[in-house]
C-alpha positions in Angstrom: 0.0 0.0 0.0 1.5 3.3 -1.0 2.0 6.1 1.5 -0.2 9.0 0.8 1.1 12.6 1.1 0.4 14.5 4.3 -1.7 17.5 3.4 -1.3 19.8 6.4 0.9 20.3 9.5 -0.2 21.9 12.8 1.1 25.4 13.6 0.7 27.9 16.5 -2.2 30.4 16.4 -1.1 33.4 14.4 -0.5 36.5 16.6 -3.3 38.7 15.2 -5.9 35.9 15.4 -5.2 35.3 19.1 -7.5 38.2 20.0 -10.5 36.3 18.7 -11.9 33.5 20.9 -12.5 31.1 18.1 -8.9 31.8 16.9 -7.4 31.0 20.3 -9.5 27.8 20.8 -9.3 26.3 17.4 -6.6 24.2 15.7 -4.4 25.9 13.0 -2.6 24.3 10.1 -0.6 25.1 7.1 0.6 23.1 4.1 2.8 20.2 5.1 6.5 20.4 4.0 6.0 17.9 1.2 2.9 19.8 -0.1 4.8 23.0 0.1 7.6 21.5 -2.0 5.1 20.2 -4.5 3.1 23.4 -4.7 6.2 25.5 -5.1 7.3 23.4 -8.1 3.7 23.4 -9.4 3.5 27.2 -9.3 6.7 27.5 -11.3 5.2 25.4 -14.0 1.8 27.0 -13.9 2.1 30.7 -14.6 -1.0 31.3 -16.7 -4.6 30.5 -15.8 -6.2 30.8 -19.3 -6.5 27.0 -19.4 -9.0 27.0 -16.5 -12.6 26.5 -17.8 -15.9 27.3 -16.2 -18.3 24.4 -16.3 -22.0 24.5 -15.7 -23.3 21.4 -13.9 -27.1 21.9 -13.4 -30.0 24.3 -13.5 -29.8 25.0 -9.8 -30.2 28.7 -9.0 -27.1 28.9 -6.9 -23.7 27.2 -7.0 -24.4 25.5 -10.3 -21.0 26.0 -11.9 -17.4 25.3 -11.2 -13.9 26.0 -12.4 -12.2 22.9 -13.8 -9.0 21.9 -15.6 -7.8 18.5 -16.9 -4.4 17.6 -15.4 -3.0 16.6 -18.8 -2.6 20.3 -19.5 0.7 20.3 -17.6 3.5 18.6 -19.5 5.2 17.1 -16.4 4.5 13.4 -15.6 6.0 13.6 -12.2 3.8 16.5 -11.1 0.7 14.8 -12.5 1.5 11.6 -10.5 2.1 13.6 -7.4 -1.2 15.5 -7.9 -3.1 12.2 -8.2 -1.6 11.0 -4.8 -2.6 14.4 -3.3 -6.1 13.9 -4.5 -6.1 10.5 -2.8 -5.2 12.3 0.4 -8.1 14.7 0.0 -10.4 11.7 -0.7 -9.4 10.0 2.5 -9.2 13.2 4.6 -10.7 12.8 8.1 -12.7 15.9 9.1 -13.6 17.1 12.5 -17.0 18.5 13.5 -15.1 21.5 14.7 -14.0 24.3 12.4 -10.2 24.4 11.7 -8.1 27.3 10.4 -5.2 27.7 8.0 -2.4 30.2 7.7 0.5 30.9 5.4 -1.1 29.0 2.5 0.1 31.6 0.0 3.6 32.9 0.0 6.4 34.0 -2.4 6.6 30.5 -4.0 2.9 29.4 -3.6 0.9 31.8 -5.7 -2.8 32.7 -6.2 -2.7 31.7 -9.8 -0.9 28.4 -9.0 -3.5 27.5 -6.5 -6.3 28.5 -8.9 -5.0 25.8 -11.3 -4.3 23.4 -8.5 -7.9 23.4 -7.2 -9.3 23.2 -10.7 -7.2 20.1 -11.5 -7.9 18.6 -8.1 -11.6 18.9 -8.9 -11.2 16.9 -12.1 -9.3 14.1 -10.4 -11.8 13.8 -7.5 -14.9 13.6 -9.7 -13.3 10.7 -11.5 -12.5 8.9 -8.2 -16.1 9.3 -7.1 -17.5 8.8 -10.7 -19.7 11.8 -9.9 -19.3 15.3 -11.4 -21.0 16.8 -8.4 -18.6 15.3 -5.9 -16.1 18.3 -6.0 -16.6 21.9 -7.0 -14.2 24.8 -7.2 -16.9 27.4 -7.0 -16.6 30.9 -8.5 -17.2 34.0 -6.5 -19.6 36.5 -7.9 -19.9 39.5 -5.6 -18.1 42.7 -6.6 -19.9 45.1 -4.4 -19.6 46.5 -0.9 -22.3 45.2 1.5 -23.9 47.9 3.6 -24.9 45.3 6.1 -23.4 42.1 7.4 -23.8 39.1 5.1 -26.1 36.9 7.3 -25.2 33.5 8.6 -26.1 30.7 6.1 -25.1 27.4 4.7 -24.3 27.3 1.0 -26.0 23.9 0.8 -23.5 22.7 -1.8 -24.0 19.1 -3.0 -20.5 18.2 -1.7 -20.1 18.8 2.0 -16.6 19.8 3.0 -15.9 23.5 2.4 -12.4 24.9 2.2 -12.2 28.7 2.0 -8.8 30.3 1.3 -8.7 34.1 1.4 -6.6 35.9 -1.2 -7.6 39.6 -1.5 -8.8 40.7 1.9 -10.3 44.1 2.7 -8.0 46.1 5.0 -8.9 46.8 8.7 -11.1 44.9 11.1 -14.2 44.8 8.8 -15.0 42.0 6.4 -14.3 39.2 8.8 -15.9 35.8 9.1 -18.9 34.8 11.3 -19.3 31.2 12.3 -22.2 29.4 14.1 -22.4 25.6 14.6 -25.7 23.8 13.7 -25.6 22.3 17.2 -25.8 25.8 18.6 -28.5 26.7 16.1 -30.6 23.8 17.4 -30.3 25.1 20.9 -31.3 28.5 19.8 -34.4 27.1 18.0 -35.5 25.4 21.2 -35.6 28.9 23.0 -37.9 30.6 20.4 -41.5 30.0 21.0 -42.7 31.9 18.0 -40.7 29.6 15.6 -43.1 26.8 14.6 -41.8 23.3 15.0 -42.3 22.5 11.3 -40.0 25.4 10.4 -37.3 24.1 12.7 -37.6 20.7 11.3 -37.6 22.0 7.7 -34.3 23.9 8.3 -32.6 20.8 9.7 -34.0 18.6 6.9 -32.7 20.9 4.2 -29.3 20.8 5.8 -29.4 17.0 5.9 -30.7 16.3 2.4 -28.7 16.4 -0.8 -30.8 17.5 -3.8 -28.9 17.9 -7.1 -31.7 19.7 -9.0 -33.9 21.4 -6.4 -31.9 24.2 -4.8 -33.5 25.1 -1.4 -31.2 27.9 -0.4 -33.8 30.6 -0.7 -36.3 28.6 1.5 -33.6 28.0 4.1 -32.5 31.7 4.1 -36.0 32.9 4.3 -36.7 31.0 7.6 -33.6 32.3 9.2 -33.5 35.9 8.0 -36.8 37.3 6.5 -37.7 40.4 8.5 -41.4 39.7 8.3 -41.1 36.5 10.2 -42.6 36.9 13.7 -39.6 35.1 15.2 -37.0 37.1 13.3 -35.9 39.6 15.9 -35.4 37.0 18.7 -33.7 34.6 16.3 -31.3 37.3 15.1 -30.5 38.4 18.6 -29.7 34.9 19.8 -27.7 34.0 16.7 -25.7 37.2 16.9 -25.0 36.5 20.6 -23.8 33.0 19.9 -21.8 33.4 16.7 -18.0 33.6 16.6 -16.1 36.3 14.7 -12.6 36.2 13.3 -10.8 38.4 10.8 -8.7 36.3 8.5 -5.9 37.7 6.3 -4.5 36.9 2.9 -3.2 33.3 2.9 -5.4 32.2 5.7 -8.7 30.3 5.6 -10.8 27.7 7.2 -12.3 24.2 6.6 -15.8 23.3 7.8 -18.5 20.8 7.1 -21.1 22.8 5.1 -24.1 21.1 6.8 -22.7 21.4 10.3 -21.7 25.1 10.3 -23.3 28.3 9.2 -20.9 31.1 8.0 -21.3 34.8 7.2 -19.4 37.9 6.8 -19.1 41.2 8.6 -19.8 44.2 6.3 -16.8 45.6 4.6 -16.1 49.3 4.2 -14.0 48.6 1.1 -14.8 46.9 -2.2 -15.0 43.2 -2.2 -13.6 41.6 -5.4 -14.4 38.3 -7.1 -10.8 37.3 -6.3 -11.2 37.8 -2.5 -11.1 34.0 -1.9 -10.8 30.5 -3.4 -13.7 28.2 -2.5 -13.2 24.5 -2.9 -15.9 22.1 -1.9 -15.5 18.3 -2.0 -16.8 15.0 -0.6 -14.5 12.5 1.1 -14.8 8.8 1.7 -16.0 9.7 5.2 -18.8 12.0 4.1 -20.3 9.3 1.9 -20.1 6.7 4.7 -22.1 8.7 7.2 
């Protein structure tokens, strides 16, 4: 049995993130030494991203498309074999129910463009391993605008379940950071709100549990949590805001969560948010399919 590459290594909490409770209490990682060597070599070979294609997968309203790139585009047999082994490591990745954070994922030798091609190729390999084109998505970012309000807590309800967010172009200052709330805490909040009908609580949790390839239920989910006309809205917002965690992540940092076990959101930003603010890779693992 071949030894698979180690993807990440544990690192201390970055200094600036120690001021946030979730930053102090969570585990932090960066690329492992062997992944850093591979990615540095990969980024030398991959200097242009014109090869990356945008593929449309379904008629879902949201998250229906993905970046993708066939590995054969790179004329280097050694790197392609290494990439295939790295994909095996992602396939067999053991996730925690807790959120985990990353730092120093981009540096002088590991570039934004290089990672763009890396995730696009990784997606192609994973969908072949699963024999399912929905099993991995490198999902484009659309927003170019500045939000006047916080972007509310939500689940993207992707078809694949493990969400890796890597920040690239981050607004300056303390604004524009990340909110996180576990679904376990959401359940506890639901139990305290008398005006929230039981059928609505059950519906939210059922949407999170189900996987529907054609019927996107994001709007239905979002409406229950955030529509201002709901009689339970004010109390629900107050309790979610009280329980949510906040952390400001910088360029080269990110997080990994199970998309059906965590809600995430964003604090409003005073500066423009570009479509290159982050790289969003969503994938299934052997473990997600077994549960």
